[in-house]
Backbone as XML, in Angstrom:
<?xml version="1.0"?>
<chain id="A" units="angstrom">
  <residue number="1" name="MET">
    <atom name="N" x="125.342" y="-139.131" z="-72.290"/>
    <atom name="CA" x="124.532" y="-137.954" z="-72.055"/>
    <atom name="C" x="123.304" y="-138.367" z="-71.261"/>
  </residue>
  <residue number="2" name="LYS">
    <atom name="N" x="122.996" y="-137.616" z="-70.229"/>
    <atom name="CA" x="121.828" y="-137.880" z="-69.402"/>
    <atom name="C" x="120.563" y="-137.581" z="-70.188"/>
  </residue>
  <residue number="3" name="GLN">
    <atom name="N" x="119.577" y="-138.455" z="-70.044"/>
    <atom name="CA" x="118.310" y="-138.258" z="-70.746"/>
    <atom name="C" x="117.490" y="-137.225" z="-69.984"/>
  </residue>
  <residue number="4" name="THR">
    <atom name="N" x="117.518" y="-136.005" z="-70.481"/>
    <atom name="CA" x="116.801" y="-134.900" z="-69.861"/>
    <atom name="C" x="115.611" y="-134.512" z="-70.721"/>
  </residue>
  <residue number="5" name="LYS">
    <atom name="N" x="114.780" y="-133.616" z="-70.187"/>
    <atom name="CA" x="113.643" y="-133.092" z="-70.947"/>
    <atom name="C" x="114.126" y="-132.490" z="-72.258"/>
  </residue>
  <residue number="6" name="SER">
    <atom name="N" x="115.226" y="-131.763" z="-72.209"/>
    <atom name="CA" x="115.763" y="-131.120" z="-73.413"/>
    <atom name="C" x="116.169" y="-132.150" z="-74.459"/>
  </residue>
  <residue number="7" name="VAL">
    <atom name="N" x="116.881" y="-133.185" z="-74.040"/>
    <atom name="CA" x="117.295" y="-134.253" z="-74.959"/>
    <atom name="C" x="116.060" y="-134.907" z="-75.567"/>
  </residue>
  <residue number="8" name="GLU">
    <atom name="N" x="115.085" y="-135.214" z="-74.724"/>
    <atom name="CA" x="113.866" y="-135.848" z="-75.214"/>
    <atom name="C" x="113.118" y="-134.949" z="-76.195"/>
  </residue>
  <residue number="9" name="ASP">
    <atom name="N" x="113.068" y="-133.641" z="-75.893"/>
    <atom name="CA" x="112.403" y="-132.697" z="-76.804"/>
    <atom name="C" x="113.083" y="-132.665" z="-78.167"/>
  </residue>
  <residue number="10" name="TYR">
    <atom name="N" x="114.408" y="-132.642" z="-78.174"/>
    <atom name="CA" x="115.135" y="-132.634" z="-79.445"/>
    <atom name="C" x="114.877" y="-133.908" z="-80.244"/>
  </residue>
  <residue number="11" name="LEU">
    <atom name="N" x="114.976" y="-135.052" z="-79.590"/>
    <atom name="CA" x="114.782" y="-136.319" z="-80.296"/>
    <atom name="C" x="113.352" y="-136.454" z="-80.803"/>
  </residue>
  <residue number="12" name="GLU">
    <atom name="N" x="112.392" y="-136.048" z="-79.989"/>
    <atom name="CA" x="110.993" y="-136.083" z="-80.414"/>
    <atom name="C" x="110.782" y="-135.159" z="-81.617"/>
  </residue>
  <residue number="13" name="ALA">
    <atom name="N" x="111.370" y="-133.971" z="-81.573"/>
    <atom name="CA" x="111.236" y="-133.022" z="-82.680"/>
    <atom name="C" x="111.826" y="-133.599" z="-83.963"/>
  </residue>
  <residue number="14" name="ILE">
    <atom name="N" x="112.984" y="-134.230" z="-83.864"/>
    <atom name="CA" x="113.609" y="-134.830" z="-85.047"/>
    <atom name="C" x="112.674" y="-135.863" z="-85.666"/>
  </residue>
  <residue number="15" name="LEU">
    <atom name="N" x="112.111" y="-136.735" z="-84.827"/>
    <atom name="CA" x="111.205" y="-137.768" z="-85.329"/>
    <atom name="C" x="109.962" y="-137.143" z="-85.967"/>
  </residue>
  <residue number="16" name="MET">
    <atom name="N" x="109.379" y="-136.151" z="-85.318"/>
    <atom name="CA" x="108.181" y="-135.507" z="-85.857"/>
    <atom name="C" x="108.471" y="-134.847" z="-87.209"/>
  </residue>
  <residue number="17" name="ILE">
    <atom name="N" x="109.603" y="-134.186" z="-87.310"/>
    <atom name="CA" x="109.985" y="-133.525" z="-88.557"/>
    <atom name="C" x="110.238" y="-134.561" z="-89.649"/>
  </residue>
  <residue number="18" name="GLN">
    <atom name="N" x="110.923" y="-135.651" z="-89.310"/>
    <atom name="CA" x="111.165" y="-136.714" z="-90.288"/>
    <atom name="C" x="109.847" y="-137.303" z="-90.777"/>
  </residue>
  <residue number="19" name="GLN">
    <atom name="N" x="108.908" y="-137.502" z="-89.879"/>
    <atom name="CA" x="107.619" y="-138.059" z="-90.271"/>
    <atom name="C" x="106.856" y="-137.095" z="-91.172"/>
  </residue>
  <residue number="20" name="GLU">
    <atom name="N" x="107.000" y="-135.812" z="-90.917"/>
    <atom name="CA" x="106.279" y="-134.804" z="-91.696"/>
    <atom name="C" x="106.943" y="-134.503" z="-93.034"/>
  </residue>
  <residue number="21" name="LYS">
    <atom name="N" x="108.278" y="-134.357" z="-93.023"/>
    <atom name="CA" x="108.993" y="-133.890" z="-94.210"/>
    <atom name="C" x="109.820" y="-134.963" z="-94.910"/>
  </residue>
  <residue number="22" name="GLY">
    <atom name="N" x="110.077" y="-136.058" z="-94.225"/>
    <atom name="CA" x="110.912" y="-137.092" z="-94.809"/>
    <atom name="C" x="112.368" y="-136.987" z="-94.395"/>
  </residue>
  <residue number="23" name="LEU">
    <atom name="N" x="112.829" y="-135.789" z="-94.107"/>
    <atom name="CA" x="114.185" y="-135.601" z="-93.591"/>
    <atom name="C" x="114.188" y="-134.410" z="-92.657"/>
  </residue>
  <residue number="24" name="CYS">
    <atom name="N" x="115.236" y="-134.314" z="-91.858"/>
    <atom name="CA" x="115.312" y="-133.277" z="-90.837"/>
    <atom name="C" x="116.680" y="-132.608" z="-90.896"/>
  </residue>
  <residue number="25" name="ARG">
    <atom name="N" x="116.679" y="-131.291" z="-90.836"/>
    <atom name="CA" x="117.910" y="-130.499" z="-90.772"/>
    <atom name="C" x="117.862" y="-129.638" z="-89.508"/>
  </residue>
  <residue number="26" name="SER">
    <atom name="N" x="119.000" y="-129.118" z="-89.117"/>
    <atom name="CA" x="119.076" y="-128.290" z="-87.913"/>
    <atom name="C" x="118.119" y="-127.114" z="-87.960"/>
  </residue>
  <residue number="27" name="ILE">
    <atom name="N" x="117.993" y="-126.485" z="-89.116"/>
    <atom name="CA" x="117.097" y="-125.329" z="-89.234"/>
    <atom name="C" x="115.650" y="-125.733" z="-88.980"/>
  </residue>
  <residue number="28" name="ASP">
    <atom name="N" x="115.283" y="-126.953" z="-89.384"/>
    <atom name="CA" x="113.930" y="-127.445" z="-89.124"/>
    <atom name="C" x="113.682" y="-127.569" z="-87.619"/>
  </residue>
  <residue number="29" name="ILE">
    <atom name="N" x="114.679" y="-128.062" z="-86.918"/>
    <atom name="CA" x="114.570" y="-128.226" z="-85.459"/>
    <atom name="C" x="114.469" y="-126.863" z="-84.791"/>
  </residue>
  <residue number="30" name="ALA">
    <atom name="N" x="115.306" y="-125.915" z="-85.221"/>
    <atom name="CA" x="115.273" y="-124.566" z="-84.664"/>
    <atom name="C" x="113.889" y="-123.947" z="-84.853"/>
  </residue>
  <residue number="31" name="ASN">
    <atom name="N" x="113.338" y="-124.087" z="-86.043"/>
    <atom name="CA" x="112.011" y="-123.538" z="-86.318"/>
    <atom name="C" x="110.925" y="-124.247" z="-85.518"/>
  </residue>
  <residue number="32" name="HIS">
    <atom name="N" x="111.031" y="-125.562" z="-85.422"/>
    <atom name="CA" x="110.023" y="-126.362" z="-84.721"/>
    <atom name="C" x="109.989" y="-126.040" z="-83.227"/>
  </residue>
  <residue number="33" name="LEU">
    <atom name="N" x="111.162" y="-125.940" z="-82.620"/>
    <atom name="CA" x="111.239" y="-125.726" z="-81.178"/>
    <atom name="C" x="111.337" y="-124.253" z="-80.778"/>
  </residue>
  <residue number="34" name="GLY">
    <atom name="N" x="111.593" y="-123.388" z="-81.756"/>
    <atom name="CA" x="111.743" y="-121.971" z="-81.449"/>
    <atom name="C" x="113.068" y="-121.641" z="-80.790"/>
  </residue>
  <residue number="35" name="PHE">
    <atom name="N" x="114.101" y="-122.423" z="-81.113"/>
    <atom name="CA" x="115.434" y="-122.206" z="-80.553"/>
    <atom name="C" x="116.329" y="-121.563" z="-81.603"/>
  </residue>
  <residue number="36" name="SER">
    <atom name="N" x="117.437" y="-120.991" z="-81.145"/>
    <atom name="CA" x="118.391" y="-120.396" z="-82.083"/>
    <atom name="C" x="119.169" y="-121.496" z="-82.797"/>
  </residue>
  <residue number="37" name="LYS">
    <atom name="N" x="119.657" y="-121.172" z="-83.996"/>
    <atom name="CA" x="120.452" y="-122.152" z="-84.755"/>
    <atom name="C" x="121.719" y="-122.548" z="-83.995"/>
  </residue>
  <residue number="38" name="PRO">
    <atom name="N" x="122.419" y="-121.597" z="-83.332"/>
    <atom name="CA" x="123.601" y="-122.020" z="-82.562"/>
    <atom name="C" x="123.270" y="-122.982" z="-81.417"/>
  </residue>
  <residue number="39" name="SER">
    <atom name="N" x="122.144" y="-122.767" z="-80.742"/>
    <atom name="CA" x="121.747" y="-123.681" z="-79.657"/>
    <atom name="C" x="121.473" y="-125.078" z="-80.196"/>
  </residue>
  <residue number="40" name="VAL">
    <atom name="N" x="120.794" y="-125.142" z="-81.326"/>
    <atom name="CA" x="120.495" y="-126.435" z="-81.946"/>
    <atom name="C" x="121.787" y="-127.109" z="-82.388"/>
  </residue>
  <residue number="41" name="SER">
    <atom name="N" x="122.718" y="-126.346" z="-82.930"/>
    <atom name="CA" x="123.996" y="-126.900" z="-83.379"/>
    <atom name="C" x="124.751" y="-127.548" z="-82.222"/>
  </residue>
  <residue number="42" name="VAL">
    <atom name="N" x="124.783" y="-126.883" z="-81.083"/>
    <atom name="CA" x="125.448" y="-127.443" z="-79.902"/>
    <atom name="C" x="124.739" y="-128.722" z="-79.464"/>
  </residue>
  <residue number="43" name="ALA">
    <atom name="N" x="123.419" y="-128.683" z="-79.433"/>
    <atom name="CA" x="122.654" y="-129.862" z="-79.021"/>
    <atom name="C" x="122.883" y="-131.031" z="-79.972"/>
  </residue>
  <residue number="44" name="MET">
    <atom name="N" x="122.921" y="-130.758" z="-81.277"/>
    <atom name="CA" x="123.134" y="-131.832" z="-82.248"/>
    <atom name="C" x="124.528" y="-132.435" z="-82.081"/>
  </residue>
  <residue number="45" name="HIS">
    <atom name="N" x="125.497" y="-131.588" z="-81.794"/>
    <atom name="CA" x="126.858" y="-132.088" z="-81.547"/>
    <atom name="C" x="126.850" y="-133.037" z="-80.348"/>
  </residue>
  <residue number="46" name="ASN">
    <atom name="N" x="126.171" y="-132.634" z="-79.273"/>
    <atom name="CA" x="126.112" y="-133.468" z="-78.070"/>
    <atom name="C" x="125.336" y="-134.760" z="-78.314"/>
  </residue>
  <residue number="47" name="LEU">
    <atom name="N" x="124.250" y="-134.677" z="-79.069"/>
    <atom name="CA" x="123.485" y="-135.887" z="-79.383"/>
    <atom name="C" x="124.274" y="-136.835" z="-80.275"/>
  </residue>
  <residue number="48" name="GLU">
    <atom name="N" x="125.091" y="-136.271" z="-81.149"/>
    <atom name="CA" x="125.942" y="-137.103" z="-81.996"/>
    <atom name="C" x="127.014" y="-137.803" z="-81.161"/>
  </residue>
  <residue number="49" name="LEU">
    <atom name="N" x="127.628" y="-137.072" z="-80.234"/>
    <atom name="CA" x="128.630" y="-137.677" z="-79.341"/>
    <atom name="C" x="128.007" y="-138.777" z="-78.477"/>
  </residue>
  <residue number="50" name="ASP">
    <atom name="N" x="126.757" y="-138.582" z="-78.118"/>
    <atom name="CA" x="126.040" y="-139.533" z="-77.273"/>
    <atom name="C" x="125.596" y="-140.783" z="-78.036"/>
  </residue>
  <residue number="51" name="GLY">
    <atom name="N" x="125.610" y="-140.702" z="-79.355"/>
    <atom name="CA" x="125.176" y="-141.839" z="-80.149"/>
    <atom name="C" x="123.682" y="-141.873" z="-80.414"/>
  </residue>
  <residue number="52" name="SER">
    <atom name="N" x="123.007" y="-140.739" z="-80.223"/>
    <atom name="CA" x="121.570" y="-140.685" z="-80.457"/>
    <atom name="C" x="121.215" y="-140.272" z="-81.879"/>
  </residue>
  <residue number="53" name="ILE">
    <atom name="N" x="122.152" y="-139.587" z="-82.542"/>
    <atom name="CA" x="121.932" y="-139.171" z="-83.931"/>
    <atom name="C" x="123.209" y="-139.355" z="-84.730"/>
  </residue>
  <residue number="54" name="THR">
    <atom name="N" x="123.052" y="-139.353" z="-86.042"/>
    <atom name="CA" x="124.180" y="-139.236" z="-86.967"/>
    <atom name="C" x="123.793" y="-138.156" z="-87.969"/>
  </residue>
  <residue number="55" name="ARG">
    <atom name="N" x="124.780" y="-137.656" z="-88.670"/>
    <atom name="CA" x="124.509" y="-136.644" z="-89.693"/>
    <atom name="C" x="124.963" y="-137.176" z="-91.038"/>
  </residue>
  <residue number="56" name="ALA">
    <atom name="N" x="124.090" y="-137.039" z="-92.008"/>
    <atom name="CA" x="124.399" y="-137.478" z="-93.367"/>
    <atom name="C" x="125.237" y="-136.413" z="-94.064"/>
  </residue>
  <residue number="57" name="ASP">
    <atom name="N" x="125.840" y="-136.800" z="-95.177"/>
    <atom name="CA" x="126.673" y="-135.871" z="-95.947"/>
    <atom name="C" x="125.895" y="-134.651" z="-96.422"/>
  </residue>
  <residue number="58" name="ASP">
    <atom name="N" x="124.596" y="-134.813" z="-96.642"/>
    <atom name="CA" x="123.780" y="-133.687" z="-97.107"/>
    <atom name="C" x="123.316" y="-132.772" z="-95.972"/>
  </residue>
  <residue number="59" name="GLY">
    <atom name="N" x="123.760" y="-133.051" z="-94.734"/>
    <atom name="CA" x="123.401" y="-132.214" z="-93.592"/>
    <atom name="C" x="122.156" y="-132.664" z="-92.852"/>
  </residue>
  <residue number="60" name="SER">
    <atom name="N" x="121.494" y="-133.683" z="-93.376"/>
    <atom name="CA" x="120.291" y="-134.145" z="-92.680"/>
    <atom name="C" x="120.688" y="-134.916" z="-91.421"/>
  </residue>
  <residue number="61" name="ILE">
    <atom name="N" x="119.772" y="-134.909" z="-90.475"/>
    <atom name="CA" x="119.999" y="-135.539" z="-89.177"/>
    <atom name="C" x="119.193" y="-136.824" z="-89.121"/>
  </residue>
  <residue number="62" name="LEU">
    <atom name="N" x="119.869" y="-137.895" z="-88.735"/>
    <atom name="CA" x="119.245" y="-139.214" z="-88.666"/>
    <atom name="C" x="119.295" y="-139.729" z="-87.232"/>
  </residue>
  <residue number="63" name="LEU">
    <atom name="N" x="118.201" y="-140.294" z="-86.791"/>
    <atom name="CA" x="118.175" y="-140.910" z="-85.470"/>
    <atom name="C" x="118.839" y="-142.281" z="-85.533"/>
  </residue>
  <residue number="64" name="THR">
    <atom name="N" x="119.668" y="-142.569" z="-84.558"/>
    <atom name="CA" x="120.227" y="-143.913" z="-84.438"/>
    <atom name="C" x="119.166" y="-144.799" z="-83.788"/>
  </residue>
  <residue number="65" name="GLU">
    <atom name="N" x="119.451" y="-146.067" z="-83.648"/>
    <atom name="CA" x="118.519" y="-146.970" z="-82.975"/>
    <atom name="C" x="118.209" y="-146.454" z="-81.571"/>
  </residue>
  <residue number="66" name="LYS">
    <atom name="N" x="119.245" y="-146.014" z="-80.869"/>
    <atom name="CA" x="119.067" y="-145.473" z="-79.517"/>
    <atom name="C" x="118.187" y="-144.225" z="-79.543"/>
  </residue>
  <residue number="67" name="GLY">
    <atom name="N" x="118.479" y="-143.288" z="-80.425"/>
    <atom name="CA" x="117.703" y="-142.057" z="-80.515"/>
    <atom name="C" x="116.271" y="-142.310" z="-80.932"/>
  </residue>
  <residue number="68" name="LEU">
    <atom name="N" x="116.080" y="-143.236" z="-81.858"/>
    <atom name="CA" x="114.746" y="-143.568" z="-82.336"/>
    <atom name="C" x="113.904" y="-144.194" z="-81.229"/>
  </residue>
  <residue number="69" name="ARG">
    <atom name="N" x="114.513" y="-145.045" z="-80.429"/>
    <atom name="CA" x="113.788" y="-145.682" z="-79.320"/>
    <atom name="C" x="113.275" y="-144.612" z="-78.345"/>
  </residue>
  <residue number="70" name="ILE">
    <atom name="N" x="114.133" y="-143.678" z="-77.983"/>
    <atom name="CA" x="113.737" y="-142.611" z="-77.054"/>
    <atom name="C" x="112.679" y="-141.718" z="-77.691"/>
  </residue>
  <residue number="71" name="ALA">
    <atom name="N" x="112.908" y="-141.325" z="-78.950"/>
    <atom name="CA" x="111.964" y="-140.431" z="-79.641"/>
    <atom name="C" x="110.589" y="-141.062" z="-79.761"/>
  </residue>
  <residue number="72" name="ARG">
    <atom name="N" x="110.535" y="-142.338" z="-80.118"/>
    <atom name="CA" x="109.242" y="-143.016" z="-80.251"/>
    <atom name="C" x="108.512" y="-143.090" z="-78.917"/>
  </residue>
  <residue number="73" name="GLU">
    <atom name="N" x="109.257" y="-143.370" z="-77.854"/>
    <atom name="CA" x="108.660" y="-143.456" z="-76.528"/>
    <atom name="C" x="108.046" y="-142.113" z="-76.121"/>
  </residue>
  <residue number="74" name="ILE">
    <atom name="N" x="108.780" y="-141.044" z="-76.328"/>
    <atom name="CA" x="108.290" y="-139.717" z="-75.948"/>
    <atom name="C" x="107.126" y="-139.304" z="-76.832"/>
  </residue>
  <residue number="75" name="LEU">
    <atom name="N" x="107.233" y="-139.526" z="-78.133"/>
    <atom name="CA" x="106.142" y="-139.165" z="-79.038"/>
    <atom name="C" x="104.887" y="-139.978" z="-78.742"/>
  </residue>
  <residue number="76" name="ASP">
    <atom name="N" x="105.051" y="-141.249" z="-78.405"/>
    <atom name="CA" x="103.917" y="-142.095" z="-78.034"/>
    <atom name="C" x="103.238" y="-141.545" z="-76.783"/>
  </residue>
  <residue number="77" name="ARG">
    <atom name="N" x="104.028" y="-141.184" z="-75.792"/>
    <atom name="CA" x="103.464" y="-140.605" z="-74.573"/>
    <atom name="C" x="102.730" y="-139.304" z="-74.888"/>
  </residue>
  <residue number="78" name="HIS">
    <atom name="N" x="103.356" y="-138.481" z="-75.708"/>
    <atom name="CA" x="102.783" y="-137.188" z="-76.062"/>
    <atom name="C" x="101.422" y="-137.361" z="-76.738"/>
  </residue>
  <residue number="79" name="ARG">
    <atom name="N" x="101.367" y="-138.218" z="-77.724"/>
    <atom name="CA" x="100.110" y="-138.426" z="-78.459"/>
    <atom name="C" x="99.036" y="-139.050" z="-77.570"/>
  </residue>
  <residue number="80" name="PHE">
    <atom name="N" x="99.435" y="-140.031" z="-76.767"/>
    <atom name="CA" x="98.476" y="-140.669" z="-75.871"/>
    <atom name="C" x="97.909" y="-139.649" z="-74.889"/>
  </residue>
  <residue number="81" name="LEU">
    <atom name="N" x="98.786" y="-138.894" z="-74.238"/>
    <atom name="CA" x="98.327" y="-137.936" z="-73.229"/>
    <atom name="C" x="97.460" y="-136.846" z="-73.847"/>
  </residue>
  <residue number="82" name="THR">
    <atom name="N" x="97.816" y="-136.387" z="-75.039"/>
    <atom name="CA" x="96.999" y="-135.385" z="-75.716"/>
    <atom name="C" x="95.605" y="-135.943" z="-75.991"/>
  </residue>
  <residue number="83" name="ASP">
    <atom name="N" x="95.528" y="-137.149" z="-76.529"/>
    <atom name="CA" x="94.228" y="-137.776" z="-76.799"/>
    <atom name="C" x="93.427" y="-137.973" z="-75.509"/>
  </residue>
  <residue number="84" name="PHE">
    <atom name="N" x="94.101" y="-138.444" z="-74.476"/>
    <atom name="CA" x="93.442" y="-138.678" z="-73.194"/>
    <atom name="C" x="92.839" y="-137.381" z="-72.657"/>
  </residue>
  <residue number="85" name="PHE">
    <atom name="N" x="93.637" y="-136.326" z="-72.638"/>
    <atom name="CA" x="93.154" y="-135.052" z="-72.113"/>
    <atom name="C" x="91.991" y="-134.508" z="-72.940"/>
  </residue>
  <residue number="86" name="CYS">
    <atom name="N" x="92.081" y="-134.624" z="-74.243"/>
    <atom name="CA" x="90.979" y="-134.177" z="-75.109"/>
    <atom name="C" x="89.717" y="-134.983" z="-74.842"/>
  </residue>
  <residue number="87" name="ASP">
    <atom name="N" x="89.860" y="-136.296" z="-74.660"/>
    <atom name="CA" x="88.702" y="-137.155" z="-74.399"/>
    <atom name="C" x="88.007" y="-136.830" z="-73.083"/>
  </residue>
  <residue number="88" name="ILE">
    <atom name="N" x="88.736" y="-136.300" z="-72.122"/>
    <atom name="CA" x="88.096" y="-135.956" z="-70.845"/>
    <atom name="C" x="87.652" y="-134.495" z="-70.819"/>
  </residue>
  <residue number="89" name="GLY">
    <atom name="N" x="87.717" y="-133.832" z="-71.981"/>
    <atom name="CA" x="87.135" y="-132.505" z="-72.098"/>
    <atom name="C" x="88.085" y="-131.326" z="-72.039"/>
  </residue>
  <residue number="90" name="VAL">
    <atom name="N" x="89.381" y="-131.579" z="-72.034"/>
    <atom name="CA" x="90.353" y="-130.489" z="-72.004"/>
    <atom name="C" x="90.448" y="-129.875" z="-73.403"/>
  </residue>
  <residue number="91" name="ASP">
    <atom name="N" x="90.521" y="-128.552" z="-73.463"/>
    <atom name="CA" x="90.702" y="-127.853" z="-74.732"/>
    <atom name="C" x="91.926" y="-128.430" z="-75.448"/>
  </residue>
  <residue number="92" name="PRO">
    <atom name="N" x="91.831" y="-128.702" z="-76.750"/>
    <atom name="CA" x="92.948" y="-129.325" z="-77.471"/>
    <atom name="C" x="94.282" y="-128.582" z="-77.347"/>
  </residue>
  <residue number="93" name="HIS">
    <atom name="N" x="94.254" y="-127.263" z="-77.350"/>
    <atom name="CA" x="95.508" y="-126.499" z="-77.214"/>
    <atom name="C" x="96.126" y="-126.717" z="-75.829"/>
  </residue>
  <residue number="94" name="VAL">
    <atom name="N" x="95.291" y="-126.675" z="-74.813"/>
    <atom name="CA" x="95.764" y="-126.913" z="-73.441"/>
    <atom name="C" x="96.237" y="-128.356" z="-73.299"/>
  </residue>
  <residue number="95" name="ALA">
    <atom name="N" x="95.489" y="-129.287" z="-73.879"/>
    <atom name="CA" x="95.856" y="-130.706" z="-73.821"/>
    <atom name="C" x="97.241" y="-130.927" z="-74.426"/>
  </residue>
  <residue number="96" name="GLU">
    <atom name="N" x="97.502" y="-130.295" z="-75.560"/>
    <atom name="CA" x="98.800" y="-130.410" z="-76.232"/>
    <atom name="C" x="99.928" y="-129.882" z="-75.344"/>
  </residue>
  <residue number="97" name="GLU">
    <atom name="N" x="99.728" y="-128.720" z="-74.757"/>
    <atom name="CA" x="100.754" y="-128.125" z="-73.889"/>
    <atom name="C" x="100.990" y="-128.974" z="-72.645"/>
  </residue>
  <residue number="98" name="ASP">
    <atom name="N" x="99.902" y="-129.420" z="-72.025"/>
    <atom name="CA" x="100.049" y="-130.241" z="-70.821"/>
    <atom name="C" x="100.744" y="-131.563" z="-71.133"/>
  </residue>
  <residue number="99" name="ALA">
    <atom name="N" x="100.385" y="-132.176" z="-72.244"/>
    <atom name="CA" x="101.010" y="-133.444" z="-72.634"/>
    <atom name="C" x="102.505" y="-133.261" z="-72.818"/>
  </residue>
  <residue number="100" name="CYS">
    <atom name="N" x="102.900" y="-132.129" z="-73.396"/>
    <atom name="CA" x="104.316" y="-131.866" z="-73.639"/>
    <atom name="C" x="105.113" y="-131.812" z="-72.341"/>
  </residue>
  <residue number="101" name="GLY">
    <atom name="N" x="104.525" y="-131.285" z="-71.301"/>
    <atom name="CA" x="105.216" y="-131.226" z="-70.020"/>
    <atom name="C" x="105.186" y="-132.540" z="-69.270"/>
  </residue>
  <residue number="102" name="ILE">
    <atom name="N" x="104.042" y="-133.191" z="-69.268"/>
    <atom name="CA" x="103.865" y="-134.413" z="-68.490"/>
    <atom name="C" x="104.604" y="-135.602" z="-69.103"/>
  </residue>
  <residue number="103" name="GLU">
    <atom name="N" x="104.747" y="-135.611" z="-70.428"/>
    <atom name="CA" x="105.396" y="-136.749" z="-71.086"/>
    <atom name="C" x="106.794" y="-137.017" z="-70.544"/>
  </residue>
  <residue number="104" name="HIS">
    <atom name="N" x="107.433" y="-136.015" z="-70.005"/>
    <atom name="CA" x="108.793" y="-136.156" z="-69.484"/>
    <atom name="C" x="108.813" y="-136.550" z="-68.010"/>
  </residue>
  <residue number="105" name="ALA">
    <atom name="N" x="107.757" y="-136.183" z="-67.294"/>
    <atom name="CA" x="107.758" y="-136.360" z="-65.848"/>
    <atom name="C" x="107.108" y="-137.659" z="-65.376"/>
  </residue>
  <residue number="106" name="ILE">
    <atom name="N" x="106.210" y="-138.203" z="-66.164"/>
    <atom name="CA" x="105.453" y="-139.378" z="-65.735"/>
    <atom name="C" x="106.344" y="-140.629" z="-65.772"/>
  </residue>
  <residue number="107" name="SER">
    <atom name="N" x="106.235" y="-141.444" z="-64.745"/>
    <atom name="CA" x="107.030" y="-142.677" z="-64.706"/>
    <atom name="C" x="106.474" y="-143.686" z="-65.697"/>
  </residue>
  <residue number="108" name="ALA">
    <atom name="N" x="107.300" y="-144.642" z="-66.073"/>
    <atom name="CA" x="106.867" y="-145.701" z="-66.991"/>
    <atom name="C" x="105.720" y="-146.492" z="-66.376"/>
  </residue>
  <residue number="109" name="GLU">
    <atom name="N" x="105.809" y="-146.761" z="-65.079"/>
    <atom name="CA" x="104.753" y="-147.529" z="-64.407"/>
    <atom name="C" x="103.424" y="-146.787" z="-64.437"/>
  </residue>
  <residue number="110" name="THR">
    <atom name="N" x="103.434" y="-145.518" z="-64.067"/>
    <atom name="CA" x="102.204" y="-144.729" z="-64.052"/>
    <atom name="C" x="101.634" y="-144.598" z="-65.456"/>
  </residue>
  <residue number="111" name="PHE">
    <atom name="N" x="102.505" y="-144.373" z="-66.426"/>
    <atom name="CA" x="102.040" y="-144.229" z="-67.800"/>
    <atom name="C" x="101.350" y="-145.506" z="-68.277"/>
  </residue>
  <residue number="112" name="GLU">
    <atom name="N" x="101.950" y="-146.655" z="-68.019"/>
    <atom name="CA" x="101.359" y="-147.919" z="-68.464"/>
    <atom name="C" x="100.042" y="-148.200" z="-67.758"/>
  </residue>
  <residue number="113" name="ARG">
    <atom name="N" x="99.962" y="-147.889" z="-66.473"/>
    <atom name="CA" x="98.705" y="-148.098" z="-65.741"/>
    <atom name="C" x="97.610" y="-147.174" z="-66.285"/>
  </residue>
  <residue number="114" name="LEU">
    <atom name="N" x="97.988" y="-145.936" z="-66.606"/>
    <atom name="CA" x="97.035" y="-144.993" z="-67.182"/>
    <atom name="C" x="96.566" y="-145.473" z="-68.550"/>
  </residue>
  <residue number="115" name="ARG">
    <atom name="N" x="97.496" y="-145.979" z="-69.336"/>
    <atom name="CA" x="97.143" y="-146.483" z="-70.667"/>
    <atom name="C" x="96.166" y="-147.658" z="-70.560"/>
  </residue>
  <residue number="116" name="VAL">
    <atom name="N" x="96.427" y="-148.602" z="-69.660"/>
    <atom name="CA" x="95.541" y="-149.762" z="-69.485"/>
    <atom name="C" x="94.164" y="-149.305" z="-69.016"/>
  </residue>
  <residue number="117" name="TRP">
    <atom name="N" x="94.139" y="-148.408" z="-68.041"/>
    <atom name="CA" x="92.857" y="-147.901" z="-67.539"/>
    <atom name="C" x="92.081" y="-147.199" z="-68.650"/>
  </residue>
  <residue number="118" name="TYR">
    <atom name="N" x="92.760" y="-146.378" z="-69.414"/>
    <atom name="CA" x="92.119" y="-145.606" z="-70.484"/>
    <atom name="C" x="91.552" y="-146.523" z="-71.562"/>
  </residue>
  <residue number="119" name="GLN">
    <atom name="N" x="92.284" y="-147.556" z="-71.927"/>
    <atom name="CA" x="91.795" y="-148.499" z="-72.927"/>
    <atom name="C" x="90.536" y="-149.206" z="-72.432"/>
  </residue>
  <residue number="120" name="ALA">
    <atom name="N" x="90.541" y="-149.585" z="-71.173"/>
    <atom name="CA" x="89.352" y="-150.232" z="-70.582"/>
    <atom name="C" x="88.192" y="-149.261" z="-70.527"/>
  </residue>
  <residue number="121" name="TRP">
    <atom name="N" x="88.443" y="-148.029" z="-70.176"/>
    <atom name="CA" x="87.417" y="-146.990" z="-70.108"/>
    <atom name="C" x="86.794" y="-146.740" z="-71.479"/>
  </residue>
  <residue number="122" name="ARG">
    <atom name="N" x="87.634" y="-146.654" z="-72.503"/>
    <atom name="CA" x="87.137" y="-146.419" z="-73.861"/>
    <atom name="C" x="86.326" y="-147.614" z="-74.366"/>
  </residue>
  <residue number="123" name="ALA">
    <atom name="N" x="86.777" y="-148.831" z="-74.035"/>
    <atom name="CA" x="86.052" y="-150.038" z="-74.446"/>
    <atom name="C" x="84.681" y="-150.083" z="-73.764"/>
  </residue>
  <residue number="124" name="GLN">
    <atom name="N" x="84.619" y="-149.646" z="-72.540"/>
    <atom name="CA" x="83.370" y="-149.625" z="-71.783"/>
    <atom name="C" x="82.389" y="-148.605" z="-72.362"/>
  </residue>
  <residue number="125" name="LYS">
    <atom name="N" x="82.928" y="-147.496" z="-72.864"/>
    <atom name="CA" x="82.088" y="-146.447" z="-73.459"/>
    <atom name="C" x="81.496" y="-146.873" z="-74.792"/>
  </residue>
  <residue number="126" name="SER">
    <atom name="N" x="82.150" y="-147.805" z="-75.470"/>
    <atom name="CA" x="81.714" y="-148.205" z="-76.825"/>
    <atom name="C" x="80.494" y="-149.083" z="-76.813"/>
  </residue>
</chain>
């Protein structure tokens, strides 16, 4: 399965829900993302075929090593970008929305350079 914005959003949502609730079910994902239960069901089937998730007997959704790696990367980008935007004066709600879009589009190289610059900038401010 190609790693698209949609795939990344689903995996990130699963990780966020697991961190918040301890386990994740399809209904949690539907509620979190505002998608229909049938759409989430199709996506979970595709993610399972791709090897990004597995499903437990109780219906909970578990990230595989592959899915967890992608989810952590996207969530890390999301949190970093949100913090960065807030630190430069962007309204927190706008920062959150912008981070959600940019986390998928920014290259690994640009993201790492931004992270290094930001860390140096914050150290200089201290």
